[in-house]
KEKE-3310 file (N, C-alpha, C; in steps of 0.2 Angstrom, whole numbers, plus 5000, padded with zeros to 4 digits):
npx = (5004:5002:5003:4998:4989:4980:4974:4979:4989:5005:5014:5006:5003:5015:5016:5005:5009:5020:5013:5006:5014:5018:5007:5006:5018:5014:5008:5017:5023:5035:5037:5036:5045:5057:5054:5042:5033:5038:5037:5031:5025:5033:5033:5038:5039:5041:5032:5023:5029:5031:5019:5008:5002:5001:4989:4984:4972:4960:4953:4943:4936:4925:4920:4908:4892:4892:4902:4897:4891:4902:4908:4898:4899:4911:4921:4934:4942:4938:4932:4942:4944:4932:4934:4946:4940:4929:4936:4946:4938:4931:4942:4945:4933:4936:4945:4957:4972:4974:4987:4993:4988:4982:4977:4966:4964:4953:4951:4944:4951:4967:4969:4981:4980:4967:4968:4978:4971:4961:4970:4975:4964:4963:4976:4973:4963:4971:4980:4971:4967:4979:4988:4999:5000:5004:5005:4999:4988:4985:4974:4973:4959:4953:4938:4932:4929:4920:4927:4928:4925:4928:4933:4935:4944:4949:4961:4966:4977:4978:4983:4981:4982:4979:4971:4965:4955:4940:4925:4912:4909:4908:4897:4884:4868:4862:4873:4879:4875:4883:4883:4891:4892:4888:4894:4884:4877:4887:4895:4885:4871:4868:4863:4849:4848:4851:4840:4830:4833:4835:4848:4857:4868:4862:4852:4860:4867:4858:4853:4849:4840:4838:4848:4859:4868:4872:4863:4872:4884:4881:4878:4890:4898:4912:4915:4915:4930:4934:4944:4953:4945:4940:4953:4955:4946:4950:4963:4959:4957:4945:4936:4930:4917:4909:4906:4900:4900:4891:4885:4881:4865:4861:4854:4847:4854:4867:4869:4865:4877:4886:4882:4881:4873:4857:4856:4850:4850:4843:4838:4835:4827:4825:4837:4847:4850:4843:4851:4847:4848:4843:4830:4825:4828:4819:4807:4806:4808:4798:4801:4800:4801:4806:4813:4822:4830:4835:4843:4852:4864:4858:4863:4871:4887:4894:4893:4896:4897:4898:4903:4891:4897:4908:4903:4902:4916:4920:4912:4917:4930:4928:4923:4935:4942:4937:4924:4906:4897:4883:4873:4864:4856:4853:4860:4850:4842:4837:4830:4843:4846:4840:4831:4822:4816)
npy = (4994:5011:5030:5034:5023:5025:5036:5048:5057:5061:5064:5070:5081:5088:5090:5098:5110:5114:5116:5127:5138:5146:5154:5161:5168:5179:5188:5194:5206:5220:5220:5207:5193:5180:5164:5153:5141:5140:5137:5148:5164:5179:5197:5213:5228:5240:5245:5253:5260:5274:5279:5289:5283:5267:5255:5239:5230:5216:5202:5188:5174:5163:5154:5148:5139:5142:5135:5122:5124:5126:5113:5105:5111:5109:5118:5128:5139:5152:5153:5156:5169:5174:5171:5179:5191:5192:5194:5205:5215:5218:5223:5234:5242:5247:5257:5252:5245:5231:5219:5206:5189:5173:5157:5143:5127:5113:5096:5081:5073:5075:5082:5087:5096:5102:5108:5118:5125:5131:5139:5147:5156:5162:5169:5177:5185:5191:5199:5208:5214:5220:5213:5202:5184:5176:5164:5148:5133:5116:5104:5087:5077:5063:5054:5063:5074:5072:5064:5072:5085:5100:5113:5130:5143:5159:5172:5188:5202:5219:5237:5253:5270:5277:5289:5288:5279:5272:5275:5280:5289:5303:5305:5314:5322:5323:5319:5310:5295:5282:5269:5255:5245:5228:5211:5202:5189:5187:5180:5176:5169:5157:5146:5148:5150:5138:5131:5138:5135:5120:5110:5104:5099:5101:5110:5121:5123:5129:5141:5158:5171:5184:5184:5184:5174:5157:5150:5145:5151:5164:5163:5159:5169:5179:5187:5205:5215:5228:5236:5244:5254:5261:5265:5274:5284:5289:5294:5304:5314:5313:5311:5296:5294:5283:5266:5251:5234:5225:5210:5194:5195:5206:5222:5226:5221:5224:5238:5246:5244:5253:5265:5278:5280:5289:5292:5288:5278:5282:5275:5275:5263:5263:5269:5263:5250:5235:5219:5206:5193:5193:5197:5186:5176:5180:5178:5165:5158:5163:5173:5185:5203:5210:5200:5197:5209:5207:5197:5197:5206:5213:5219:5229:5230:5237:5251:5268:5283:5300:5317:5329:5339:5332:5322:5322:5321:5309:5300:5301:5297:5283:5279:5280:5270:5259:5255:5254:5268:5273:5286:5284:5288:5296:5302:5303:5311:5301:5285:5273:5264:5257:5263:5259:5265)
npz = (5000:4996:4996:4984:4980:4990:4985:4983:4973:4972:4962:4952:4959:4959:4945:4943:4949:4941:4929:4932:4934:4923:4922:4935:4934:4927:4936:4944:4955:4958:4972:4976:4983:4982:4975:4966:4974:4987:5005:5010:5006:5002:5003:5000:5010:5004:4995:5002:5012:5013:5016:5028:5038:5036:5033:5034:5024:5022:5013:5011:5003:4993:4978:4979:4975:4962:4956:4953:4940:4932:4933:4927:4914:4911:4911:4917:4918:4921:4934:4943:4942:4947:4961:4964:4962:4972:4983:4981:4978:4989:4997:4989:4992:5004:5001:4999:4991:4983:4987:4987:4984:4989:4984:4987:4983:4984:4980:4974:4966:4959:4944:4934:4923:4924:4936:4933:4924:4932:4940:4931:4928:4941:4941:4930:4936:4946:4938:4933:4945:4948:4958:4966:4963:4976:4982:4987:4989:4984:4988:4988:4991:4992:4994:5001:4993:4977:4963:4952:4956:4965:4977:4978:4985:4992:4998:5001:5003:5006:5005:5013:5016:5032:5032:5020:5021:5016:5024:5026:5035:5033:5026:5018:5017:5001:4994:4980:4972:4963:4952:4947:4933:4933:4927:4926:4935:4944:4958:4967:4975:4968:4972:4972:4958:4953:4956:4949:4935:4925:4929:4919:4905:4893:4896:4900:4888:4880:4869:4871:4864:4870:4879:4870:4870:4876:4890:4900:4897:4900:4913:4919:4917:4922:4938:4939:4941:4951:4955:4947:4942:4954:4958:4948:4950:4962:4958:4950:4959:4966:4981:4987:4997:5003:5000:4992:4990:4980:4984:4990:4996:4990:4986:4997:5008:5007:5003:5015:5023:5019:5025:5037:5053:5053:5039:5023:5008:4993:4979:4962:4952:4938:4934:4927:4915:4917:4917:4905:4910:4923:4922:4915:4924:4935:4928:4924:4936:4944:4953:4965:4964:4975:4981:4971:4972:4984:4984:4972:4962:4952:4941:4945:4951:4961:4972:4973:4984:4982:4984:4977:4969:4964:4956:4941:4938:4944:4936:4924:4926:4930:4917:4910:4915:4909:4913:4915:4921:4932:4937:4951:4961:4977:4993:5008:5022:5035:5042:5044:5029:5014:5000:4987:4972)
capx = (5000:5006:4999:4994:4984:4975:4970:4983:4995:5010:5017:5001:5003:5021:5014:5001:5013:5024:5009:5003:5020:5018:5001:5008:5023:5011:5005:5022:5024:5042:5038:5036:5051:5057:5051:5036:5033:5041:5033:5027:5026:5036:5031:5042:5035:5043:5026:5019:5033:5031:5012:5008:5000:4999:4984:4982:4965:4961:4947:4943:4929:4925:4915:4901:4889:4893:4906:4893:4890:4909:4908:4893:4901:4918:4925:4937:4947:4935:4930:4947:4943:4927:4937:4949:4935:4926:4941:4949:4933:4930:4947:4944:4928:4939:4950:4963:4975:4976:4995:4994:4983:4983:4972:4966:4960:4953:4948:4944:4957:4971:4970:4985:4978:4962:4971:4981:4966:4958:4975:4975:4959:4966:4981:4970:4960:4976:4982:4965:4967:4986:4991:5003:4998:5010:5006:4992:4988:4981:4974:4969:4956:4949:4933:4929:4926:4919:4934:4927:4923:4933:4931:4940:4943:4955:4963:4970:4979:4979:4985:4978:4984:4973:4967:4961:4950:4933:4921:4905:4908:4907:4891:4879:4862:4863:4878:4877:4876:4885:4883:4896:4888:4890:4894:4879:4875:4893:4896:4881:4864:4868:4859:4843:4849:4851:4833:4826:4835:4838:4856:4859:4872:4857:4849:4865:4869:4852:4854:4843:4841:4838:4855:4864:4873:4869:4862:4878:4889:4878:4878:4897:4902:4916:4913:4919:4935:4933:4950:4956:4940:4941:4959:4955:4942:4955:4968:4956:4956:4939:4936:4924:4914:4906:4907:4897:4901:4884:4886:4875:4860:4859:4854:4844:4859:4874:4869:4866:4883:4890:4879:4881:4866:4854:4855:4847:4851:4837:4840:4830:4828:4826:4842:4851:4847:4843:4853:4842:4848:4839:4823:4824:4827:4813:4801:4807:4808:4793:4804:4797:4805:4809:4818:4828:4834:4837:4848:4856:4866:4853:4866:4876:4891:4897:4890:4900:4894:4903:4900:4888:4902:4913:4900:4904:4923:4920:4909:4922:4936:4926:4923:4942:4945:4933:4918:4900:4894:4876:4870:4858:4852:4856:4859:4845:4841:4832:4833:4848:4843:4840:4824:4821:4809)
capy = (5000:5018:5035:5034:5018:5028:5041:5055:5056:5066:5066:5074:5088:5091:5092:5104:5116:5116:5119:5134:5143:5151:5159:5164:5173:5186:5192:5196:5213:5220:5218:5200:5191:5173:5160:5150:5134:5139:5136:5154:5170:5185:5203:5218:5233:5246:5248:5257:5263:5281:5282:5292:5277:5262:5251:5233:5228:5210:5199:5181:5172:5158:5155:5145:5134:5143:5130:5117:5125:5124:5106:5103:5114:5107:5125:5129:5145:5158:5153:5159:5177:5176:5170:5185:5197:5192:5196:5211:5221:5220:5227:5241:5245:5251:5261:5248:5243:5224:5218:5199:5185:5166:5153:5136:5122:5106:5092:5074:5070:5080:5082:5093:5101:5105:5113:5123:5130:5135:5144:5152:5161:5165:5173:5183:5190:5195:5204:5213:5218:5222:5211:5196:5178:5175:5157:5144:5126:5112:5098:5081:5074:5057:5052:5069:5077:5067:5064:5077:5091:5104:5119:5136:5149:5164:5177:5194:5207:5226:5242:5260:5275:5277:5295:5287:5273:5273:5273:5283:5293:5310:5305:5319:5323:5326:5315:5306:5287:5280:5262:5252:5239:5221:5207:5197:5186:5187:5174:5175:5167:5152:5140:5149:5150:5131:5129:5141:5132:5114:5110:5099:5102:5103:5117:5126:5125:5132:5148:5163:5177:5190:5184:5184:5169:5152:5151:5143:5157:5170:5162:5158:5175:5180:5193:5211:5217:5235:5239:5249:5259:5265:5269:5279:5289:5292:5297:5310:5319:5313:5307:5292:5294:5277:5261:5245:5229:5221:5203:5190:5199:5211:5229:5227:5219:5227:5246:5249:5243:5259:5271:5279:5282:5295:5293:5282:5278:5282:5273:5274:5257:5264:5274:5259:5245:5228:5214:5201:5187:5194:5197:5179:5172:5182:5176:5157:5156:5167:5176:5192:5209:5211:5194:5198:5214:5205:5191:5198:5213:5216:5223:5234:5227:5241:5258:5273:5289:5305:5324:5331:5343:5327:5317:5321:5319:5302:5296:5301:5292:5276:5277:5279:5263:5254:5252:5258:5271:5276:5290:5280:5291:5301:5301:5308:5310:5296:5279:5270:5259:5258:5264:5258:5268)
capz = (5000:4996:4996:4977:4981:4995:4982:4983:4968:4973:4956:4949:4962:4956:4938:4943:4951:4935:4924:4934:4935:4918:4924:4940:4932:4924:4941:4949:4956:4960:4979:4977:4984:4981:4969:4966:4977:4994:5010:5012:5001:5005:5000:5002:5012:5001:4992:5006:5018:5013:5019:5034:5043:5032:5036:5030:5024:5019:5011:5010:5000:4988:4972:4980:4971:4954:4953:4950:4933:4929:4933:4921:4907:4910:4910:4923:4917:4923:4941:4947:4942:4952:4967:4966:4962:4978:4989:4980:4977:4996:4999:4986:4995:5010:4999:4998:4985:4984:4986:4985:4984:4989:4983:4990:4979:4987:4975:4975:4962:4956:4937:4933:4918:4926:4941:4929:4921:4938:4942:4925:4930:4947:4939:4926:4941:4949:4933:4933:4951:4950:4964:4965:4966:4980:4985:4987:4991:4981:4993:4985:4997:4990:4999:5004:4987:4971:4959:4947:4959:4969:4980:4977:4990:4991:5003:4999:5008:5003:5010:5012:5021:5036:5030:5014:5022:5015:5030:5026:5041:5031:5021:5020:5013:4994:4991:4974:4972:4957:4951:4942:4930:4934:4921:4926:4942:4948:4962:4973:4973:4963:4975:4969:4951:4951:4957:4943:4929:4925:4929:4914:4900:4888:4898:4900:4881:4876:4867:4872:4860:4874:4882:4865:4872:4879:4897:4903:4896:4903:4921:4921:4915:4928:4941:4937:4946:4951:4958:4943:4942:4960:4958:4943:4953:4967:4954:4947:4964:4969:4987:4988:5004:5005:4995:4994:4985:4980:4984:4993:5000:4985:4988:5004:5014:5006:5003:5022:5026:5017:5027:5044:5056:5051:5032:5019:5001:4989:4972:4956:4949:4931:4932:4923:4912:4921:4912:4903:4914:4929:4920:4913:4931:4938:4925:4924:4943:4947:4959:4966:4963:4981:4982:4967:4974:4991:4982:4967:4961:4947:4936:4948:4956:4966:4972:4977:4986:4981:4984:4971:4965:4961:4952:4934:4937:4945:4931:4918:4928:4929:4910:4908:4917:4905:4916:4914:4927:4931:4942:4953:4967:4982:5001:5011:5029:5037:5045:5040:5025:5007:4997:4980:4969)
cpx = (5004:5001:4995:4988:4978:4971:4973:4989:5000:5013:5012:5001:5009:5020:5010:5004:5017:5019:5006:5008:5019:5012:5003:5013:5020:5008:5011:5023:5032:5043:5038:5043:5051:5054:5045:5037:5036:5035:5028:5029:5029:5035:5035:5037:5037:5037:5023:5023:5033:5024:5013:5007:4997:4995:4983:4975:4965:4954:4948:4936:4931:4921:4908:4899:4889:4898:4903:4892:4897:4910:4904:4896:4908:4923:4927:4942:4944:4933:4936:4947:4938:4930:4941:4945:4932:4930:4943:4944:4931:4935:4947:4939:4930:4944:4957:4966:4977:4984:4996:4988:4985:4977:4972:4961:4959:4949:4948:4949:4961:4972:4974:4983:4972:4964:4974:4976:4962:4963:4976:4970:4961:4971:4978:4967:4965:4979:4977:4965:4974:4989:4995:5000:5004:5011:4999:4993:4983:4980:4969:4966:4951:4944:4930:4925:4925:4925:4934:4925:4929:4930:4937:4939:4950:4956:4967:4971:4981:4981:4982:4981:4978:4968:4963:4956:4943:4928:4914:4904:4906:4901:4887:4873:4864:4869:4875:4879:4878:4886:4888:4893:4892:4891:4889:4878:4881:4894:4892:4874:4863:4864:4851:4843:4848:4844:4828:4827:4837:4845:4858:4864:4867:4854:4854:4868:4864:4854:4848:4845:4842:4845:4860:4870:4869:4868:4868:4883:4887:4879:4886:4901:4906:4914:4918:4924:4935:4939:4952:4951:4940:4947:4959:4951:4946:4960:4965:4954:4949:4939:4929:4923:4912:4906:4903:4898:4895:4885:4880:4871:4858:4859:4852:4849:4865:4874:4869:4873:4888:4888:4881:4874:4864:4853:4853:4849:4845:4840:4834:4832:4828:4832:4848:4848:4848:4845:4847:4842:4844:4832:4821:4823:4821:4807:4801:4805:4802:4795:4802:4803:4809:4814:4823:4833:4837:4842:4853:4858:4862:4856:4871:4880:4894:4894:4894:4896:4900:4899:4897:4893:4907:4910:4902:4911:4923:4917:4914:4928:4934:4926:4930:4945:4941:4927:4912:4897:4887:4875:4864:4853:4856:4856:4854:4845:4836:4835:4838:4845:4843:4833:4825:4815:4810)
cpy = (5006:5023:5036:5029:5021:5034:5047:5053:5062:5069:5071:5081:5092:5094:5098:5111:5118:5119:5126:5139:5148:5156:5163:5170:5180:5190:5195:5203:5214:5219:5211:5197:5183:5170:5157:5143:5134:5138:5142:5159:5176:5191:5209:5224:5240:5249:5253:5261:5270:5284:5284:5286:5271:5257:5245:5232:5221:5207:5192:5179:5166:5159:5152:5140:5136:5138:5124:5118:5124:5117:5103:5105:5112:5113:5128:5135:5151:5159:5156:5167:5178:5176:5176:5191:5198:5195:5203:5217:5223:5225:5234:5245:5249:5256:5258:5246:5236:5223:5211:5195:5177:5162:5146:5132:5115:5102:5085:5070:5075:5079:5088:5098:5105:5110:5119:5128:5134:5141:5149:5158:5165:5171:5179:5188:5194:5200:5209:5217:5221:5220:5204:5190:5175:5168:5154:5137:5122:5105:5093:5077:5069:5055:5057:5073:5071:5069:5070:5084:5094:5110:5124:5141:5153:5169:5182:5199:5214:5231:5249:5264:5277:5283:5293:5281:5276:5271:5275:5288:5301:5310:5311:5319:5326:5323:5311:5299:5286:5273:5260:5246:5233:5217:5202:5195:5187:5180:5173:5173:5161:5146:5141:5148:5142:5128:5132:5137:5125:5114:5104:5103:5104:5109:5122:5128:5128:5139:5152:5169:5183:5190:5185:5179:5162:5153:5150:5149:5163:5169:5162:5164:5178:5187:5199:5212:5225:5239:5245:5255:5264:5268:5275:5285:5293:5296:5304:5315:5318:5308:5303:5291:5287:5272:5255:5240:5225:5214:5199:5195:5205:5218:5230:5225:5223:5235:5249:5248:5249:5265:5272:5280:5288:5297:5287:5283:5277:5281:5272:5268:5258:5269:5270:5254:5238:5223:5209:5195:5188:5194:5190:5175:5174:5179:5168:5155:5159:5170:5183:5197:5210:5206:5195:5203:5212:5199:5193:5205:5217:5221:5229:5231:5231:5248:5262:5279:5294:5312:5326:5335:5338:5322:5316:5319:5311:5298:5296:5297:5285:5274:5276:5273:5258:5251:5257:5261:5273:5280:5287:5283:5295:5298:5306:5306:5305:5290:5276:5264:5261:5258:5264:5261:5268)
cpz = (5000:4996:4989:4977:4985:4991:4981:4978:4969:4967:4952:4952:4960:4949:4938:4944:4944:4930:4925:4934:4929:4919:4929:4939:4930:4930:4946:4949:4959:4967:4981:4978:4984:4975:4970:4969:4984:4999:5012:5006:5005:5000:5003:5005:5009:4997:4996:5012:5018:5015:5026:5039:5039:5036:5031:5030:5020:5017:5010:5007:4995:4982:4974:4975:4963:4951:4950:4942:4929:4928:4927:4914:4906:4908:4916:4923:4919:4931:4945:4947:4947:4959:4969:4967:4969:4984:4987:4980:4984:4999:4996:4989:5001:5008:4998:4991:4986:4982:4983:4987:4985:4988:4987:4986:4983:4982:4977:4971:4958:4948:4935:4928:4920:4932:4938:4926:4926:4940:4937:4926:4936:4945:4935:4931:4944:4945:4933:4939:4952:4956:4962:4967:4969:4982:4984:4989:4987:4985:4989:4991:4994:4996:5002:4999:4981:4967:4954:4949:4963:4972:4979:4982:4989:4997:5000:5004:5004:5008:5008:5017:5025:5034:5024:5015:5020:5020:5030:5031:5039:5026:5023:5015:5006:4991:4985:4974:4964:4957:4946:4939:4931:4927:4921:4934:4946:4951:4968:4971:4969:4966:4972:4961:4949:4953:4951:4937:4930:4924:4925:4909:4894:4889:4897:4893:4877:4875:4868:4868:4864:4878:4877:4867:4875:4887:4901:4903:4900:4911:4923:4919:4922:4931:4939:4943:4946:4954:4954:4942:4948:4961:4953:4946:4958:4963:4951:4953:4968:4976:4987:4995:5007:4999:4997:4988:4985:4978:4986:4997:4996:4988:4995:5009:5013:5006:5010:5025:5024:5021:5035:5047:5054:5044:5029:5012:4997:4982:4968:4952:4941:4929:4928:4920:4916:4916:4911:4907:4920:4927:4918:4920:4934:4935:4925:4931:4947:4954:4960:4965:4969:4983:4977:4969:4981:4990:4977:4966:4956:4942:4938:4953:4961:4966:4976:4979:4986:4982:4977:4966:4961:4956:4945:4933:4939:4940:4925:4920:4928:4922:4908:4910:4914:4908:4915:4920:4926:4938:4945:4958:4971:4989:5003:5018:5030:5041:5041:5036:5018:5004:4990:4977:4962)
residu = (UNK:UNK:UNK:UNK:UNK:UNK:UNK:UNK:UNK:UNK:UNK:UNK:UNK:UNK:UNK:UNK:UNK:UNK:UNK:UNK:UNK:UNK:UNK:UNK:UNK:UNK:UNK:UNK:UNK:UNK:UNK:UNK:UNK:UNK:UNK:UNK:UNK:UNK:UNK:UNK:UNK:UNK:UNK:UNK:UNK:UNK:UNK:UNK:UNK:UNK:UNK:UNK:UNK:UNK:UNK:UNK:UNK:UNK:UNK:UNK:UNK:UNK:UNK:UNK:UNK:UNK:UNK:UNK:UNK:UNK:UNK:UNK:UNK:UNK:UNK:UNK:UNK:UNK:UNK:UNK:UNK:UNK:UNK:UNK:UNK:UNK:UNK:UNK:UNK:UNK:UNK:UNK:UNK:UNK:UNK:UNK:UNK:UNK:UNK:UNK:UNK:UNK:UNK:UNK:UNK:UNK:UNK:UNK:UNK:UNK:UNK:UNK:UNK:UNK:UNK:UNK:UNK:UNK:UNK:UNK:UNK:UNK:UNK:UNK:UNK:UNK:UNK:UNK:UNK:UNK:UNK:UNK:UNK:UNK:UNK:UNK:UNK:UNK:UNK:UNK:UNK:UNK:UNK:UNK:UNK:UNK:UNK:UNK:UNK:UNK:UNK:UNK:UNK:UNK:UNK:UNK:UNK:UNK:UNK:UNK:UNK:UNK:UNK:UNK:UNK:UNK:UNK:UNK:UNK:UNK:UNK:UNK:UNK:UNK:UNK:UNK:UNK:UNK:UNK:UNK:UNK:UNK:UNK:UNK:UNK:UNK:UNK:UNK:UNK:UNK:UNK:UNK:UNK:UNK:UNK:UNK:UNK:UNK:UNK:UNK:UNK:UNK:UNK:UNK:UNK:UNK:UNK:UNK:UNK:UNK:UNK:UNK:UNK:UNK:UNK:UNK:UNK:UNK:UNK:UNK:UNK:UNK:UNK:UNK:UNK:UNK:UNK:UNK:UNK:UNK:UNK:UNK:UNK:UNK:UNK:UNK:UNK:UNK:UNK:UNK:UNK:UNK:UNK:UNK:UNK:UNK:UNK:UNK:UNK:UNK:UNK:UNK:UNK:UNK:UNK:UNK:UNK:UNK:UNK:UNK:UNK:UNK:UNK:UNK:UNK:UNK:UNK:UNK:UNK:UNK:UNK:UNK:UNK:UNK:UNK:UNK:UNK:UNK:UNK:UNK:UNK:UNK:UNK:UNK:UNK:UNK:UNK:UNK:UNK:UNK:UNK:UNK:UNK:UNK:UNK:UNK:UNK:UNK:UNK:UNK:UNK:UNK:UNK:UNK:UNK:UNK:UNK:UNK:UNK:UNK:UNK:UNK:UNK:UNK:UNK:UNK:UNK:UNK:UNK:UNK:UNK:UNK:UNK:UNK:UNK:UNK:UNK:UNK:UNK:UNK:UNK:UNK:UNK:UNK:UNK:UNK:UNK:UNK:UNK:UNK:UNK)
# end
């Protein structure tokens, strides 16, 4: 008896590392020290040594049951982008710059080419976020996961000067809310998605004219990464007063998290186009509008609050970063919460 007969192939692990190295190299920042494959990742503090009060911010998350679609479609090169996005967007919400990222892949059987495809997506997400893929772990766990399935999670660390933290503390009545368009469902609410649609390859390969794609392509579209858009706003001299990453819990749970006591966010639902995938989901699943806004991003992946005098400059900066911004509403006096009208 040996480890391979027990279900763990050490040689496959070595091959996975070799295959993923070419993707990891694309993410290397000058501050990253050492090579790939060590016991830990090292990152120089030179990047932020000149800040008045450098403050570390961190985020950790996974992809959730969206992975079930990747299994069915046998497409594994985009879920890594989702994993990075869910972590670095949270860091950006605090005003932070993501510095490095680590991934964790647990699988029933290590297929090196599949693992390399997953890491390819992780590396692409890191490139989009401007951070280094500094390390990770692939755990082969036979008997715990089915041989064709895996889980994917990640962790990121960023930095911000304390004076630049986005806290919502100086929000005031009349501040303007700007939404950044999402790419679709992103990585939340897929337990409901999998109840709305038949989770078969035939169903996912069905072409929908209103989506201009197959259902699977629309649902598997990777989560937008907004790091560069928020940096563009900051570089334009605009102070972001508050920020919300619209993830699980949709508008009703996430928007209040950016608010201080005594103010509410008033958002016009007709201020931006709702993507067809959400309309299709609501129709097919007979999901109420309230539940849709309480579960999904409904086409807006991030919401910023800025002074009204800065709104035009912020919109232009977001467009320069390649994202689509929408003036969605305002901050008003009232009980802390969100009002959709």
